[in-house]
Short mmCIF file of the C-alpha atoms (twelve columns), coordinates in Angstrom:
data_MODEL
# 
_entry.id   MODEL 
# 
loop_
_atom_site.group_PDB 
_atom_site.id 
_atom_site.type_symbol 
_atom_site.label_atom_id 
_atom_site.label_alt_id 
_atom_site.label_comp_id 
_atom_site.label_asym_id 
_atom_site.label_seq_id 
_atom_site.Cartn_x 
_atom_site.Cartn_y 
_atom_site.Cartn_z 
_atom_site.pdbx_PDB_model_num 
ATOM 1   C CA . MET A 1   86.537  3.529   -68.062 1 
ATOM 2   C CA . ARG A 2   84.347  2.721   -65.572 1 
ATOM 3   C CA . TRP A 3   83.739  -0.377  -67.172 1 
ATOM 4   C CA . LYS A 4   87.237  -1.304  -66.668 1 
ATOM 5   C CA . ASN A 5   87.390  -0.385  -63.211 1 
ATOM 6   C CA . VAL A 6   84.532  -2.606  -62.218 1 
ATOM 7   C CA . ILE A 7   86.914  -5.916  -64.942 1 
ATOM 8   C CA . LYS A 8   89.987  -4.533  -62.036 1 
ATOM 9   C CA . PHE A 9   87.918  -4.998  -59.157 1 
ATOM 10  C CA . LEU A 10  86.731  -8.502  -60.239 1 
ATOM 11  C CA . LEU A 11  89.762  -9.390  -61.245 1 
ATOM 12  C CA . GLY A 12  91.264  -8.561  -57.733 1 
ATOM 13  C CA . ILE A 13  88.329  -10.564 -55.613 1 
ATOM 14  C CA . SER A 14  89.113  -13.185 -58.415 1 
ATOM 15  C CA . LEU A 15  92.823  -13.366 -57.775 1 
ATOM 16  C CA . ALA A 16  92.235  -13.106 -53.724 1 
ATOM 17  C CA . ALA A 17  89.800  -15.864 -53.666 1 
ATOM 18  C CA . LEU A 18  92.320  -18.301 -56.268 1 
ATOM 19  C CA . ILE A 19  95.107  -17.301 -53.824 1 
ATOM 20  C CA . LEU A 20  92.917  -17.890 -50.272 1 
ATOM 21  C CA . ILE A 21  91.552  -21.739 -51.468 1 
ATOM 22  C CA . SER A 22  94.859  -22.476 -52.854 1 
ATOM 23  C CA . GLY A 23  96.462  -21.908 -49.672 1 
ATOM 24  C CA . GLY A 24  93.778  -23.264 -47.080 1 
ATOM 25  C CA . VAL A 25  93.561  -26.674 -50.085 1 
ATOM 26  C CA . ALA A 26  97.975  -26.719 -49.607 1 
ATOM 27  C CA . ALA A 27  97.240  -26.526 -45.833 1 
ATOM 28  C CA . ALA A 28  95.063  -29.431 -45.476 1 
ATOM 29  C CA . LEU A 29  97.235  -31.287 -47.976 1 
ATOM 30  C CA . TYR A 30  100.272 -30.700 -45.253 1 
ATOM 31  C CA . PHE A 31  97.635  -31.029 -42.024 1 
ATOM 32  C CA . LEU A 32  96.437  -34.424 -43.920 1 
ATOM 33  C CA . HIS A 33  99.452  -35.983 -44.575 1 
ATOM 34  C CA . ARG A 34  101.100 -35.100 -40.598 1 
ATOM 35  C CA . VAL A 35  98.569  -37.146 -39.641 1 
ATOM 36  C CA . THR A 36  98.759  -40.523 -41.890 1 
ATOM 37  C CA . THR A 37  101.981 -41.341 -41.700 1 
ATOM 38  C CA . PRO A 38  103.366 -43.442 -39.026 1 
ATOM 39  C CA . PRO A 39  105.666 -41.798 -36.269 1 
ATOM 40  C CA . PRO A 40  109.291 -44.557 -37.374 1 
ATOM 41  C CA . LYS A 41  109.658 -47.515 -35.012 1 
ATOM 42  C CA . PRO A 42  111.737 -46.766 -31.879 1 
ATOM 43  C CA . ILE A 43  115.019 -48.134 -31.837 1 
ATOM 44  C CA . PHE A 44  115.561 -49.685 -28.074 1 
ATOM 45  C CA . ALA A 45  118.840 -49.724 -26.259 1 
ATOM 46  C CA . ASN A 46  119.117 -53.245 -26.076 1 
ATOM 47  C CA . ASP A 47  119.048 -53.394 -30.257 1 
ATOM 48  C CA . THR A 48  122.166 -54.300 -32.711 1 
ATOM 49  C CA . ALA A 49  124.168 -51.562 -34.255 1 
ATOM 50  C CA . GLU A 50  122.225 -53.064 -36.977 1 
ATOM 51  C CA . VAL A 51  119.567 -52.376 -36.069 1 
ATOM 52  C CA . LYS A 52  120.088 -48.687 -34.662 1 
ATOM 53  C CA . ALA A 53  122.062 -48.036 -38.270 1 
ATOM 54  C CA . ARG A 54  119.001 -49.237 -40.116 1 
ATOM 55  C CA . GLY A 55  116.116 -47.696 -38.020 1 
ATOM 56  C CA . SER A 56  114.141 -50.533 -38.072 1 
ATOM 57  C CA . ALA A 57  113.799 -54.348 -36.970 1 
ATOM 58  C CA . PRO A 58  115.513 -57.118 -38.202 1 
ATOM 59  C CA . THR A 59  113.466 -60.062 -39.696 1 
ATOM 60  C CA . ALA A 60  115.577 -62.771 -38.618 1 
ATOM 61  C CA . PRO A 61  117.460 -62.499 -35.358 1 
ATOM 62  C CA . THR A 62  121.958 -61.449 -35.760 1 
ATOM 63  C CA . THR A 63  124.317 -60.984 -33.955 1 
ATOM 64  C CA . THR A 64  127.350 -58.949 -34.428 1 
ATOM 65  C CA . THR A 65  130.577 -59.393 -32.980 1 
ATOM 66  C CA . SER A 66  130.431 -55.945 -30.900 1 
ATOM 67  C CA . SER A 67  127.397 -57.205 -28.588 1 
ATOM 68  C CA . ASN A 68  128.542 -60.906 -27.708 1 
ATOM 69  C CA . THR A 69  131.948 -61.646 -26.337 1 
ATOM 70  C CA . GLN A 70  131.613 -65.654 -26.599 1 
ATOM 71  C CA . SER A 71  132.689 -67.217 -29.348 1 
ATOM 72  C CA . ASN A 72  131.351 -68.104 -32.451 1 
ATOM 73  C CA . THR A 73  131.027 -72.299 -31.124 1 
ATOM 74  C CA . THR A 74  128.713 -70.800 -27.892 1 
ATOM 75  C CA . THR A 75  126.587 -69.221 -30.321 1 
ATOM 76  C CA . ASN A 76  125.294 -72.127 -32.158 1 
ATOM 77  C CA . THR A 77  125.020 -74.515 -29.419 1 
ATOM 78  C CA . SER A 78  123.288 -71.683 -27.615 1 
ATOM 79  C CA . LYS A 79  120.741 -72.061 -30.897 1 
ATOM 80  C CA . ASP A 80  120.546 -75.878 -30.473 1 
ATOM 81  C CA . SER A 81  119.525 -75.397 -26.491 1 
ATOM 82  C CA . SER A 82  116.559 -75.002 -28.277 1 
ATOM 83  C CA . ALA A 83  116.463 -79.001 -28.349 1 
ATOM 84  C CA . THR A 84  117.182 -78.646 -24.725 1 
ATOM 85  C CA . LEU A 85  114.638 -76.518 -23.560 1 
ATOM 86  C CA . ALA A 86  113.456 -76.996 -19.925 1 
ATOM 87  C CA . PRO A 87  109.456 -78.875 -20.243 1 
ATOM 88  C CA . GLY A 88  106.944 -76.085 -20.229 1 
ATOM 89  C CA . THR A 89  108.559 -73.530 -22.357 1 
ATOM 90  C CA . TYR A 90  109.473 -73.171 -26.084 1 
ATOM 91  C CA . ARG A 91  110.252 -71.635 -28.595 1 
ATOM 92  C CA . ALA A 92  108.043 -68.405 -30.080 1 
ATOM 93  C CA . ARG A 93  108.668 -64.998 -33.089 1 
ATOM 94  C CA . VAL A 94  106.597 -62.174 -32.150 1 
ATOM 95  C CA . THR A 95  103.622 -62.039 -34.707 1 
ATOM 96  C CA . TRP A 96  102.584 -57.732 -33.136 1 
ATOM 97  C CA . VAL A 97  104.296 -55.066 -36.389 1 
ATOM 98  C CA . GLN A 98  104.864 -52.462 -34.493 1 
ATOM 99  C CA . GLY A 99  107.127 -55.357 -31.496 1 
ATOM 100 C CA . LEU A 100 107.086 -55.479 -27.948 1 
ATOM 101 C CA . SER A 101 107.458 -53.826 -25.472 1 
ATOM 102 C CA . VAL A 102 109.628 -55.942 -22.454 1 
ATOM 103 C CA . ARG A 103 108.658 -55.408 -19.102 1 
ATOM 104 C CA . SER A 104 109.782 -55.947 -15.817 1 
ATOM 105 C CA . GLU A 105 107.200 -57.616 -13.860 1 
ATOM 106 C CA . PRO A 106 103.774 -58.615 -15.568 1 
ATOM 107 C CA . ASN A 107 102.028 -55.669 -15.937 1 
ATOM 108 C CA . ALA A 108 101.495 -52.528 -18.231 1 
ATOM 109 C CA . ASP A 109 102.914 -49.671 -15.454 1 
ATOM 110 C CA . ALA A 110 106.359 -51.770 -14.888 1 
ATOM 111 C CA . GLU A 111 109.206 -50.234 -16.437 1 
ATOM 112 C CA . ARG A 112 109.779 -50.511 -19.652 1 
ATOM 113 C CA . ILE A 113 114.022 -52.985 -19.546 1 
ATOM 114 C CA . ALA A 114 113.910 -54.147 -23.613 1 
ATOM 115 C CA . GLY A 115 111.898 -54.137 -26.825 1 
ATOM 116 C CA . VAL A 116 111.751 -56.922 -28.870 1 
ATOM 117 C CA . GLY A 117 111.382 -56.614 -33.303 1 
ATOM 118 C CA . TYR A 118 108.528 -58.253 -35.072 1 
ATOM 119 C CA . ASN A 119 109.959 -61.712 -36.899 1 
ATOM 120 C CA . GLU A 120 112.072 -61.823 -33.828 1 
ATOM 121 C CA . GLU A 121 112.314 -64.909 -31.846 1 
ATOM 122 C CA . ILE A 122 112.504 -65.075 -28.363 1 
ATOM 123 C CA . THR A 123 111.903 -68.296 -26.022 1 
ATOM 124 C CA . VAL A 124 108.402 -68.004 -23.798 1 
ATOM 125 C CA . LEU A 125 108.968 -69.438 -20.760 1 
ATOM 126 C CA . GLU A 126 106.394 -69.252 -18.295 1 
ATOM 127 C CA . THR A 127 102.679 -67.554 -18.629 1 
ATOM 128 C CA . SER A 128 101.237 -65.383 -15.550 1 
ATOM 129 C CA . SER A 129 97.989  -67.434 -13.862 1 
ATOM 130 C CA . ASP A 130 95.224  -65.001 -15.419 1 
ATOM 131 C CA . ASN A 131 96.848  -66.129 -19.038 1 
ATOM 132 C CA . SER A 132 98.027  -62.177 -19.916 1 
ATOM 133 C CA . TRP A 133 101.701 -62.149 -19.913 1 
ATOM 134 C CA . GLN A 134 104.260 -64.662 -20.837 1 
ATOM 135 C CA . ARG A 135 107.448 -64.386 -19.326 1 
ATOM 136 C CA . ILE A 136 110.445 -64.252 -22.272 1 
ATOM 137 C CA . ARG A 137 114.306 -64.867 -22.900 1 
ATOM 138 C CA . LEU A 138 115.395 -62.593 -25.929 1 
ATOM 139 C CA . ALA A 139 117.456 -65.166 -28.145 1 
ATOM 140 C CA . ASN A 140 121.449 -65.090 -28.185 1 
ATOM 141 C CA . SER A 141 120.970 -63.049 -24.361 1 
ATOM 142 C CA . GLU A 142 119.849 -63.477 -21.106 1 
ATOM 143 C CA . GLN A 143 117.419 -61.150 -20.964 1 
ATOM 144 C CA . GLU A 144 114.440 -61.825 -19.654 1 
ATOM 145 C CA . GLY A 145 111.820 -59.717 -18.634 1 
ATOM 146 C CA . TRP A 146 107.419 -59.690 -19.872 1 
ATOM 147 C CA . VAL A 147 105.152 -58.795 -22.456 1 
ATOM 148 C CA . LYS A 148 101.762 -59.496 -22.885 1 
ATOM 149 C CA . ALA A 149 100.019 -62.221 -24.296 1 
ATOM 150 C CA . GLY A 150 98.998  -63.019 -27.874 1 
ATOM 151 C CA . ASN A 151 101.236 -61.638 -29.732 1 
ATOM 152 C CA . VAL A 152 103.765 -64.467 -29.655 1 
ATOM 153 C CA . GLU A 153 103.199 -67.650 -32.605 1 
ATOM 154 C CA . ARG A 154 105.027 -71.278 -31.440 1 
ATOM 155 C CA . ILE A 155 107.405 -72.097 -33.444 1 
ATOM 156 C CA . ALA A 156 106.941 -75.689 -34.591 1 
ATOM 157 C CA . GLU A 157 110.151 -77.580 -33.992 1 
# 
């Protein structure tokens, strides 16, 4: 009878240790997953309805009828106007995977006025005197602002 009590005691200790260890492993896996999962891509106020519905940036610039009240002929001529860009300006694509924040001034502390998603087309208008910021115009829009230089790639025309 004494052996039965010893066996029960050892079995209880073993079960308690197993429960504590498995709980610790489960908690570690949960927190590891939370730390390694990237946050969702932010949706900016100037994103199209399609982008807001998908929750990510489009792979190519699109125009929607709700945000663009101009006729299709005007949209087509705006794409053709890339041939008539002012000297020193050029078409480019965003190469930074997370997209870029468009600022009102060439300063990281300036107000964020828009956002540009990865692989979206923009027009680079000028570069700051220290070559660390670029003034851009968003595709299919007249909105302009500043982005950090080195995050866009010139489009061969």
